[in-house]
N, C-alpha and C positions, 0 to 999 in steps of 0.2 A: 443722207448723203446720196448724191445722184450716181446712177450707174456709170456715167462717163468718168466721174471723179474716182470711183472705185477701180475702174479699168486702168486709169492712169496710174493709180497707186500700185496696182498689181504689176503693171508694166515696169514701173521704176524698181519694184522689188525684184522682179525677174532679171532686169538689167544689172542690178547690184549683185545678185547672186551669181550671175554669169561672169561678171568681172572678178568676183572673189574666186570662183573656180578657175578662171583663166590665170589669175595670179598664183593660186596654189599649184597649178600644173607647171607654170614657169619655174616656181621655186623647186618643185620636185625634179624637174629637168636639170636645173642648176646643181642640185644636190647629187643627182645621178652622175652628172659629168665630173664633179669633184671626186666622187667615189671611184669612178672608173680611172681617173688620172692617178689617184692614190694607189689603186690596185696595180696599175701598170708599173708605177714607180717601185712598189714593193716587190713585184715580180722581177724587175731588173736588178734590184738590190740583192734579191735571193740568188739569182743566177750568178752574179759576179762574186758574191761572198761565199757561195757554197764551194766554189773551186779552190779557194784559199782557206779552207776551214780547219781550224784547230778546235780543241774542245770548248774553250769559252765562246769562240765564234759559232760553233755548231749550236750552242744553246741560244744564241742570238738569232740564228737562222730559224730555229724552231719557233721562237717567239714571233718572228716576222711572218712565218707561215700561218700561225694562228691568226695574226692580224689580217693577213690576206684573206683567209677563210671568212673572217668576220665581215670584212669589207665587201667581199663577193656576195655574202648573204644579204647584207644591207642593200647593195645595188639591186639584187633580185627583188627584194621587198619594195624598193622604190619603183622599179619597173612595173611591178604588179599594181601598185597604187596608181601609177600613171594610166594604166590600161583601164582602171575602174573609172 
């Protein structure tokens, strides 16, 4: 195989890898945006629900707080992956 042909193949492989990375970054950004939106929605629900809280509702608020914590951690993980 000629050097030129090998260089072309490497170039194509690099281009494909670059496109895959770009797609992965776009996907992570989309996932991050969804997570941020869900987190904000959960925060808003917590704020409005906590003011009218009876015992059953307090349990639901606690569940939502746990979900918010999970989503925040997931968002932070996605941000870390994007930076890599």
